[in-house]
N, C-alpha and C positions, 0 to 999 in steps of 0.2 A: 569812193570817197579817196581822194589822192592824199598819200602819205609822203611827207616831204621830209621826215627826219631820218638821218643815219647815225647808229650808234657809234660812238667812240669809245667810252669807257665809262666805268663805274667811278663815282667820286669817293666813295667810302663814308657817304653821310646819309642821312635820312631827312626828311621833310618834317616839319611840324607836325603833321598828321600822320607819320610813320612810314612815309613812301620811300622806298630806296632811291635816290638821286643818281642820276646818269647824265653824262655831257653828250650832246648830240651836236651834229652839224645840220643845218638846214640846206634845202636845194638853193635857197636864195642867198647862201654863203654866211649867214651868221650862225654862231654857236650858242647853244642855250643849255641850261641845266634843268632837268624836268623828271619827274618820278616816272622811273621805268615802267611801272604797271599802268600809268596813264596813256603812254606811247603804246603799250602791248594791246590795251583794250580799244585804242582808237580815239580816246578822249583828248588827246593831244596829237595833233598831226602836223604842226609847223612851229617855228619860234613865235609866231603870232602875224606872219606876213599873209597867210592864207585868209585870216579874218579881216585884215585890212583889204585885200583884193576882192573878196567877196561882198563888200558893202561899199564901192566906189562912191565918194561924194558924201557918204552918211555923215553928217555931222550934227550933233544935239546943240552946238552953239551955248553950251552952258558951263564951259571950262571955268570960268571966274564966279560962277554962283556958289551960294551957300550950300546947296545940296551937293554940287561936285565937291566942293572942300570936304565936306563931311563923308562921303563916299571914298574920296581918295585917301583920307586919314584912317578910316575904317580898314581898308585893304592894306594899308602900310603897317599899322599896329598889329594886324593880325597875320600878315604874312611874310614880313620883312625882319628878319632875324637881327639884322643890323640897325633897325630902328631902337631908339632909346624907350620906347613903350612897349616893345614886344614881349618883354617878360611878364608884363601885368594882363596881356591879351593872348596872343598867339602862343606865348610860351606857357601859359597854362591851359593851352588846348582850346581857346575861344576862336572859332573860324569864322567864315562866311560862307553863305549857301552858295552854290555853283551858278544860279540864276543871277546873283548879285556881283558876279565879277563882270557883267555888263552894267554900265552906267544907266543906259536907257531903262532896262528893267527894274534897277535900284528905283528910279524916278518914277517910272509906272506904278510902283508898289506904294512907295512912301510919300510921293507927291514932293513939292519944293519945301524946303525947310521954313518953318514958320519964325518970324522975329521973335527972338529971346528964348528959342528952344535948341536943343540939340537931340541926337539920336540917344535912344535908352533902349537898353535889352531889359525887358520884362523880368526875366529870369536872369539874373546876373552871372550864372554860370553857363547859360546856354550861348548858342551862335547867333551871328547876326543873319536873320532871316525873317521873312515878312510876318510871320505868327508870333514872334518874339521881339519886335522892335515898334518903337512909337517915338515921334518928336514928344519930346517933354521939356518943362521948365527945369531951372537949377533946382528948385525947392522939390518937384516931383522926384528929380534924380537922386538927391540927397536922402530921401525916405526909401530909396531901392538901392542903397549900397550894400555889400558883403559884411560891412563892418557896423552896421547899424545897430545900436543897443537899444533893445525893447525892454522897458522896465514895468514890472506889475505895481501898480499904484492902487491908493485907495480911490481912485476914479476908472480903473481898468488898465489894460495894457496900453502903452504908448510908447513912441520913440523917446529916448532919453531928451534929446534936444527940445522937444515939444513941451516936456515936463519940466525942464529947466525954464523955458520960456515963461510958463504958468505961474512958477514960483519966483521969478523975475531975477534969477541967477543965470550968469554965463553957461555956455555949454562945459567949459573947462571946468568951472567951479563944481557943476554938477557931476560930473566924471570923477573929480576928486573925492566928493562927498560920497559918492556911490562906491569908490574904492576903500574909502575908511569906514565904511557902514552907517554914516550919519546923514543921508538924504533923506530929509523928512517925507512922511507919506508913503515910503516903502517899507515893506514886511521882509525882514532879514532872516526870518526862521527857516 
């Protein structure tokens, strides 16, 4: 296995997953910043040029597809600290499994994105990986949020938004009544 990276210096920073970052120069002439341990253990061997060279002519032809857009956005919000959405994903420790750094593998695991669906993590605090992801409708995703309020009603436990719909009031009105302790059918004891 050919190692193309030559160490230049430490950056004094750490990646979102805690790796000490260092600047390297690749034998192709590009400079890159990568976790030092990833280079030491052979996980990263080039700036990316080795991967491109090892797969000549490999093109999935799906760059403009919904699945590619989802994959690209997922990687950006989890791995790019300059992305506006990074604090809510990568910044709080949400990562992407190694296999899904390849679009082809992501597509093989998830399939093309169905109309009206987006990617959803079943465990909202878990990483993006095959066993934790599904294509979900906006309604399914709304029921899987970290801030979902579940209320114990006379009819059993249910999301506050569903109970509000049952009562014929808005979600906002239900939140306000819950806060005031005046939401009917709720036991406040």
